[in-house]
N, C-alpha and C positions, 0 to 999 in steps of 0.2 A: 180292684187293685189300683194302688196309687202310682202316679207317674213319678219316677225317681231319676235323678241325674247324678253324675259324679263329677265334681269340680275340685281339682287340686287336692285330692285325698278326702274330700268331705262329701257326704250324701246330701243332696238337695231334693226335697219332696214338694210336690204340688199339694197344698192344703185345701184351697178352695178354687174349684174349677171356674166358677162364675166371676170371682174377683181376680183370678190369676195371681193368687197369693202363694208364695213359696216359703219354705222354712228350712233351716239348717241349724245344727248344733255346733257352735264355734266357741272354743275356750270354755266349755262347760255351760254356755248359755244358749238359749233358743232365740234365733233371730227370725223375724217375719218381714216379708216385703215382696217387691217385684223380683222376677228372676234376675234381671240385671243388677238390682240393688243387693240381693243376697250374694251373687257372684262377686260383686265389688267388695262386700264385707269380708268374704273369704280371702280375696286377694290381699286386702289391707292387713288382715290378721296374719297371713302367711309371710308377708313382706316386712311387717313392722312389729308384730306381736301385740298390737293395740286393737281392741275391739271397737269398731264403728258400726252403728246400726244402718240398715239399708235406707231408712228415710233420710239420713244425713246426706247420702249420695243423691237421692231423688230431688233434693232441694236445689242442687247446683243448676244454674242456668247460664250457659255460655252463649255469648253473642259474637258473631263474626264481626270483624272490624269493618266499620262503615266507610272509613277513609283509606281503604286498601288501594294501592297503586300497582298496576301491572304493566310492565313494558316487555314487548316481544322483541328479541334481538337475535337474529340469525336462527330462528326456530326455537329459541330457548326463552322461557318465561323468567323474567327477573321481577321480584315483588318487593314491596315495602308496605308495612302495616302502620308505620309511624310518620306523622307529619313533621315532627320537630327534629328528627334525627336523619341527617343525610347519609350516615354510615349504617343505616338499618336495612339496607337492601340485601336480599338473599335470593339464591337459586339452588336448585337441586340438580346435580349432574351425576349420572351413573350411581345413584343412591347416596351421594355425598352432599351434605349441606355446606354451601359456601356463602359467607357473609362479608359485607364490606360496602364501600361506596359504589354508586352506579358506574362511574368511569372505570374504576378498578375492576369490577366484574366484567364489564365489556372488554377491557384490555385482556383479561384472563381468557375470555372466550376466543378472542382473536388469536392469541398465542398458543393455547393449549388444547382447544376443543375442536374436533373435526365436526363441521356442521354440514347440513344438506345444501346450503346455498353456495 
């Protein structure tokens, strides 16, 4: 018996247990790849109606910013991923992303946010 999954209305089957290769039929075509790649192909098809093969997603290599700056202010992390932009600071408060300069974000924390200190 084959292992089957259901993702966004599409059946995903395990083809090769040793290679961990999965397949699905998307837009009338059979796609093969890793489980994550096949799911990403299905997501892409559902959202854009454009077929992308799983190996296109597997090639992506994301690197975390090496020059990331983090400043802790009254228990809140304020971060900047860019060296050249002073207004590229950001923080997340109660699920909301706030962006701006470091002094402006600190001023916002002072006025609007109840902190632990």
